[in-house]
C-alpha positions in Angstrom: -6.2 -99.1 -44.8 -9.6 -97.3 -45.0 -10.9 -95.0 -42.1 -13.9 -93.1 -41.2 -13.6 -90.1 -38.9 -16.4 -88.6 -37.7 -16.3 -84.9 -36.1 -13.5 -84.7 -38.6 -13.4 -81.2 -39.5 -11.4 -79.5 -36.4 -9.5 -80.7 -33.2 -9.0 -84.2 -32.4 -10.9 -85.5 -35.4 -8.7 -83.6 -37.8 -5.4 -84.4 -35.9 -6.7 -88.1 -36.3 -7.6 -88.0 -39.9 -4.2 -86.3 -40.9 -2.1 -88.7 -38.7 -3.6 -91.8 -40.2 -3.2 -90.3 -43.7 0.2 -89.9 -43.3 0.5 -93.6 -42.3 -1.1 -94.4 -45.9 -4.8 -94.6 -44.8 -7.6 -93.6 -47.2 -9.7 -91.4 -45.2 -13.6 -90.4 -45.2 -14.5 -87.5 -43.0 -17.8 -86.6 -41.6 -19.3 -83.9 -39.6 -22.0 -81.3 -39.6 -20.2 -78.2 -41.4 -18.7 -78.9 -44.9 -16.2 -76.1 -44.9 -13.9 -77.4 -42.0 -14.0 -80.9 -43.7 -12.9 -79.6 -47.2 -10.2 -77.7 -45.6 -8.9 -80.9 -43.9 -9.4 -83.0 -46.9 -7.4 -80.2 -48.8 -4.5 -80.6 -46.7 -4.7 -84.6 -46.9 -4.7 -85.0 -50.6 -6.7 -87.0 -52.9 -7.4 -90.2 -50.7 -9.8 -88.4 -48.9 -13.6 -88.0 -49.1 -15.8 -85.8 -47.1 -19.6 -86.4 -46.5 -21.3 -83.6 -44.6 -24.2 -84.5 -42.2 -25.5 -85.1 -38.3 -24.3 -88.6 -36.8 -27.8 -88.6 -35.2 -29.2 -88.9 -38.7 -29.1 -92.6 -39.7 -29.6 -92.3 -43.2 -26.4 -89.8 -43.2 -24.5 -92.4 -41.1 -25.3 -95.3 -43.4 -24.2 -92.9 -46.3 -20.9 -91.9 -44.8 -20.3 -95.8 -43.9 -20.8 -96.7 -47.8 -18.7 -93.6 -48.8 -15.8 -94.6 -46.6 -15.9 -98.3 -48.1 -16.0 -97.2 -51.5 -12.9 -94.9 -50.6 -11.4 -97.8 -49.4 -11.9 -100.0 -52.3 -14.5 -102.0 -50.7 -13.5 -102.2 -47.2 -13.5 -100.3 -43.9 -10.8 -101.0 -41.7 -11.4 -98.4 -38.7 -13.9 -96.2 -37.4 -13.2 -93.2 -35.1 -15.9 -92.1 -33.4 -15.1 -88.4 -32.6 -18.1 -86.3 -33.0 -19.4 -84.8 -30.0 -20.9 -81.7 -28.2 -20.2 -80.0 -25.0 -23.1 -79.7 -22.3 -23.4 -78.1 -19.4 -25.9 -78.0 -16.4 -26.2 -79.7 -12.9 -28.6 -82.7 -12.6 -31.5 -80.6 -11.1 -30.9 -77.4 -13.4 -30.1 -78.6 -16.8 -32.2 -77.9 -19.6 -34.0 -81.3 -20.6 -33.2 -80.1 -24.5 -29.4 -79.7 -23.7 -29.6 -83.1 -22.1 -31.2 -85.0 -25.0 -28.9 -83.1 -27.4 -25.7 -84.4 -25.2 -26.9 -87.9 -25.2 -28.1 -87.8 -28.8 -24.7 -86.7 -30.1 -22.2 -88.1 -27.9 -23.8 -91.4 -27.2 -26.6 -92.6 -29.6 -24.4 -91.1 -32.7 -21.4 -93.5 -32.1 -24.0 -96.2 -31.3 -25.5 -95.5 -34.9 -22.2 -95.1 -36.9 -20.9 -98.3 -35.2 -23.9 -100.3 -36.2 -24.2 -99.0 -39.7 -20.4 -99.9 -40.1 -20.4 -103.2 -38.2 -20.6 -105.5 -41.2 -17.9 -103.7 -43.4 -15.7 -103.6 -40.2 -16.0 -107.4 -39.4 -15.0 -108.5 -43.0 -11.8 -106.3 -42.5 -11.2 -107.7 -39.1 -11.3 -103.8 -38.4 -11.1 -101.6 -35.2 -13.3 -99.2 -33.6 -11.9 -96.0 -31.5 -14.3 -94.0 -29.7 -13.1 -90.7 -28.3 -14.6 -90.3 -24.8 -13.3 -88.1 -22.2 -12.2 -88.0 -18.6 -15.3 -86.9 -18.2 -16.7 -90.2 -18.6 -14.4 -91.3 -15.5 -14.9 -88.4 -13.4 -17.7 -86.3 -12.5 -17.3 -82.4 -13.1 -19.3 -79.4 -11.7 -21.9 -78.3 -13.7 -21.3 -81.1 -16.4 -24.2 -83.6 -15.9 -25.1 -84.1 -19.5 -21.6 -84.3 -21.0 -20.2 -86.6 -18.2 -23.4 -89.1 -18.2 -23.0 -89.3 -21.9 -19.1 -89.9 -22.3 -19.6 -92.6 -19.4 -22.2 -94.2 -21.6 -19.8 -94.2 -24.4 -17.2 -96.2 -22.3 -19.9 -98.8 -21.4 -21.3 -99.0 -25.1 -17.3 -99.4 -26.1 -17.1 -102.2 -23.5 -20.5 -104.0 -24.4 -19.4 -103.9 -28.2 -15.9 -105.5 -27.5 -17.8 -108.3 -25.8 -20.4 -108.5 -28.6 -18.1 -108.2 -31.5 -15.6 -110.6 -30.0 -12.9 -112.0 -32.4 -14.3 -109.9 -35.4 -13.8 -106.3 -34.5 -11.8 -104.8 -31.9 -13.6 -101.8 -29.7 -11.4 -99.4 -27.6 -11.7 -96.1 -26.4 -9.6 -92.9 -25.5 -10.3 -90.4 -22.7 -8.7 -86.9 -23.4 -8.2 -84.6 -20.4 -7.8 -81.1 -21.8 -6.8 -80.9 -25.0 -6.2 -77.5 -27.0 -8.9 -77.4 -29.7 -11.2 -74.9 -30.8 -14.0 -76.2 -28.4 -11.4 -76.0 -25.5 -10.0 -72.9 -26.5 -13.7 -71.4 -26.1 -13.9 -72.9 -22.5 -11.0 -71.2 -21.6 -12.0 -67.8 -23.1 -15.2 -68.2 -20.9 -13.2 -69.3 -17.8 -10.8 -66.5 -18.1 -13.5 -63.8 -18.7 -14.7 -65.1 -15.2 -11.1 -65.0 -13.5 -9.8 -62.0 -15.4 -7.3 -64.2 -17.1 -6.4 -64.6 -21.0 -6.6 -67.8 -22.4 -3.2 -69.3 -21.7 -3.4 -68.2 -18.1 -6.7 -70.2 -18.3 -5.1 -73.3 -19.5 -2.4 -72.9 -16.8 -5.2 -72.7 -14.3 -7.0 -75.9 -15.2 -3.5 -78.0 -15.6 -2.0 -76.9 -12.4 -2.9 -80.3 -10.4 -2.1 -82.3 -13.5 1.1 -84.2 -13.3 2.5 -83.0 -16.7 1.1 -79.4 -16.0 -0.1 -78.7 -19.6 -3.2 -79.6 -22.0 -2.6 -81.7 -24.6 -1.8 -81.0 -28.2 -4.7 -82.8 -30.5 -1.9 -84.5 -32.2 -1.0 -86.4 -29.1 -4.4 -87.7 -28.8 -4.3 -88.6 -32.5 -1.1 -90.7 -31.8 -3.0 -92.7 -29.2 -6.1 -93.3 -31.4 -3.6 -94.2 -34.2 -2.1 -97.0 -32.0 -5.6 -98.3 -31.0 -6.6 -98.5 -34.5 -3.4 -100.2 -36.1 -2.1 -104.0 -36.1 0.3 -103.0 -32.9 -2.9 -103.3 -30.7 -4.0 -106.4 -31.9 -4.7 -107.9 -28.5 -6.6 -104.9 -27.2 -10.2 -104.6 -27.0 -12.4 -103.2 -24.7 -9.7 -100.9 -23.6 -10.0 -97.5 -22.1 -6.6 -95.5 -22.7 -6.5 -92.1 -20.9 -4.7 -89.1 -22.7 -4.8 -87.1 -19.9 -1.4 -85.9 -18.3 -2.3 -87.9 -15.5 -5.1 -85.9 -14.4 -7.2 -89.0 -13.4 -4.4 -90.5 -11.1 -4.5 -87.4 -8.7 -6.4 -87.6 -5.5 -7.8 -83.9 -5.5 -8.5 -84.0 -1.8 -5.0 -84.3 -1.1 -3.4 -81.7 -3.2 -3.4 -79.1 -0.6 -0.7 -81.2 1.3 1.6 -80.3 -1.6 4.9 -78.5 -0.3 3.1 -78.5 3.1 6.0 -80.7 4.7 
């Protein structure tokens, strides 16, 4: 099995790469910063290639796909679109440049990679797993560009599942809060505003989540590995939430908890 993982240097992408490598996959990692990619590659071993660059650069994307196919002996079995950026701002206040950057990285980037990888994925009857977010399912305060981009990624997933029919399966995962360097930074910012340390901030954002904790990156990687595998052979166009149950909660009713 040969897999291309974008945004593979840290967090969910690194966890996915390591998980699939333990299952025997040849891994190609791509991302903007080479050093984290090399660190992950060192942990994986010989069957891991690294190509640094930005998923919004179509020349880089084509090169990454070529290297992934070469690493896999001429085939590509799975693509995991994990590269992404956070972006903040309400609809009326967001910086237009931040809006464009979020759409470019979080939506256009996966589109470019999927399009570049289609032919080799089709030959292998392969699979795509797009890493979206619960932010693509629910609106969040001051997060217009990120939510819109991640929602667009879900429709791209569904559209590609239809367009690519029996040749390539295309699914998405929607994580909630996950312990990653990006989330750690957000917890630090939240903690600073509320006079909480990082752990207490994670507890605060998880208090209405049924499992009452954030995910570990490896838990999301397990879901990705399932969707990329033959165990999910009749699943396409699917959206799997990996959110501890957060999206099943009606926030307007949580005030009633314990009131009786």
